[in-house]
C-alpha positions as CSV (number, residue, x, y, z in Angstrom):
1,M,123.5,124.9,87.0
2,K,120.2,122.1,87.7
3,K,120.6,119.2,87.6
4,E,118.8,117.3,85.1
5,M,117.0,114.1,86.3
6,K,117.3,110.8,85.1
7,E,114.1,109.1,83.2
8,S,114.0,106.7,86.2
9,E,114.0,109.7,88.8
10,K,111.3,111.4,87.0
11,E,108.8,108.5,87.7
12,I,109.6,107.5,91.6
13,L,106.6,108.6,93.4
14,T,106.9,110.6,96.8
15,A,104.5,110.4,99.9
16,E,102.8,114.0,98.4
17,D,102.6,112.5,95.0
18,A,100.7,109.3,96.0
19,Q,99.2,111.1,98.8
20,E,97.9,113.3,95.6
21,L,97.0,110.5,93.2
22,A,94.9,108.1,95.7
23,P,91.8,109.9,95.1
24,L,92.3,109.3,91.4
25,Y,93.7,105.6,92.2
26,A,90.4,104.9,93.5
27,N,88.1,106.4,90.9
28,V,90.2,104.3,88.3
29,V,89.1,101.0,90.8
30,L,85.8,102.2,90.7
31,A,86.0,102.4,86.5
32,L,87.4,99.2,86.3
33,K,84.4,97.4,89.0
34,Q,82.3,98.2,86.1
35,V,84.1,96.4,83.3
36,Y,82.7,92.8,83.3
37,D,83.9,89.5,82.5
38,P,80.8,88.3,79.6
39,E,80.9,85.0,80.7
40,I,81.3,85.9,84.6
41,P,78.4,87.5,86.2
42,V,81.6,89.2,89.2
43,N,83.8,92.5,88.0
44,I,87.4,92.0,86.4
45,Y,89.1,93.8,89.9
46,D,86.9,91.4,92.0
47,L,87.9,88.4,89.9
48,G,91.4,89.5,90.4
49,L,92.1,89.9,87.2
50,I,93.9,92.5,87.3
51,Y,97.8,92.2,88.7
52,E,99.0,95.6,88.5
53,L,97.9,99.2,88.5
54,N,100.5,102.6,88.7
55,I,99.2,105.8,88.1
56,D,102.5,107.7,87.1
57,K,103.0,111.9,88.0
58,E,101.7,112.5,84.5
59,K,98.3,110.6,85.4
60,N,99.4,108.3,82.9
61,V,97.4,104.8,84.1
62,H,99.4,101.2,83.5
63,I,97.2,98.0,84.0
64,K,98.6,94.6,84.0
65,M,96.0,92.4,83.4
66,T,95.1,88.7,82.3
67,F,92.1,86.8,81.9
68,T,90.4,83.4,83.6
69,A,91.5,81.7,80.5
70,P,94.2,82.3,77.6
71,N,92.1,82.0,75.1
72,C,89.1,84.0,76.3
73,P,87.1,85.2,73.2
74,M,85.8,88.0,74.6
75,A,89.3,89.2,75.7
76,D,89.6,92.0,73.1
77,E,86.1,93.8,74.1
78,V,87.0,93.3,77.5
79,M,90.1,95.3,77.0
80,M,88.1,97.8,75.4
81,D,85.8,98.3,78.1
82,V,89.3,98.7,80.4
83,R,90.5,101.1,78.4
84,Q,87.5,103.2,77.8
85,N,86.3,103.3,81.2
86,V,89.5,104.1,82.7
87,E,90.1,106.8,80.0
88,E,86.8,108.5,81.9
89,V,87.9,109.0,84.8
90,P,88.6,112.9,85.4
91,G,92.2,113.6,85.3
92,V,93.3,110.4,83.7
93,K,95.8,111.6,80.7
94,S,96.0,107.8,79.2
95,C,95.9,104.6,79.9
96,N,98.2,101.5,78.6
97,I,97.2,98.1,79.1
98,E,99.7,95.0,79.3
99,L,97.8,91.3,79.1
100,V,100.1,88.8,80.6
101,F,99.3,85.1,81.3
102,E,102.0,84.7,83.9
103,P,100.9,84.2,86.5
104,A,98.4,82.2,85.6
105,W,94.6,83.0,87.0
106,D,92.8,80.9,89.5
107,R,90.4,81.1,91.9
108,S,92.4,81.9,95.1
109,M,92.7,85.4,93.2
110,L,89.2,86.0,93.8
111,S,87.9,88.9,96.0
112,E,85.6,88.1,99.3
113,E,82.8,89.8,97.6
114,A,83.5,88.2,94.2
115,K,84.0,84.6,96.6
116,V,80.1,84.9,98.2
117,A,78.9,86.2,94.9
118,L,79.9,83.3,93.0
119,G,78.6,81.0,96.6
120,F,81.9,79.7,97.2
121,D,82.9,78.8,100.9
122,D,86.3,79.3,101.8
123,E,86.7,76.6,104.4
124,D,85.5,73.4,102.3
125,E,86.7,75.0,98.8
126,P,88.5,72.6,96.3
127,E,92.5,73.1,94.7
128,P,92.0,76.2,92.6
129,E,90.8,75.8,89.3
130,Q,91.4,78.0,86.1
131,G,88.9,79.1,83.7
132,P,85.2,79.9,83.4
133,E,84.6,76.7,83.4
134,S,85.6,76.1,86.7
135,F,83.0,78.5,87.6
136,G,79.7,76.2,86.0
137,F,79.6,78.3,82.8
138,D,79.7,77.5,79.1
139,V,82.7,78.1,77.0
């Protein structure tokens, strides 16, 4: 008689699963790098707005993301772009986005590429600031 797997056991990825999903994961990251916050000329991935990116065995993508400020006026549009870009990746079954604001976003979450693009120098960078205004953009 076959032992039935618990729901939590179905989601545990084996090393083989992870290896199989690696190219899909890379393609999802590329898709996320095509989405920009309209107020900041850097993609959302390099801005550090993606807190978690998980793909299950059925190739459903689960994303936890934030914005530079909780009152981002473009939040709905950006989230729609994220969902659309990710779901267009060949092999992706669906995309679920969870919007979170803890921990609060700050400039320390920027990738090195984003820091260079925005002209930040690590050596004399002040304390992290929040929001698009910390980049000198009008809000």
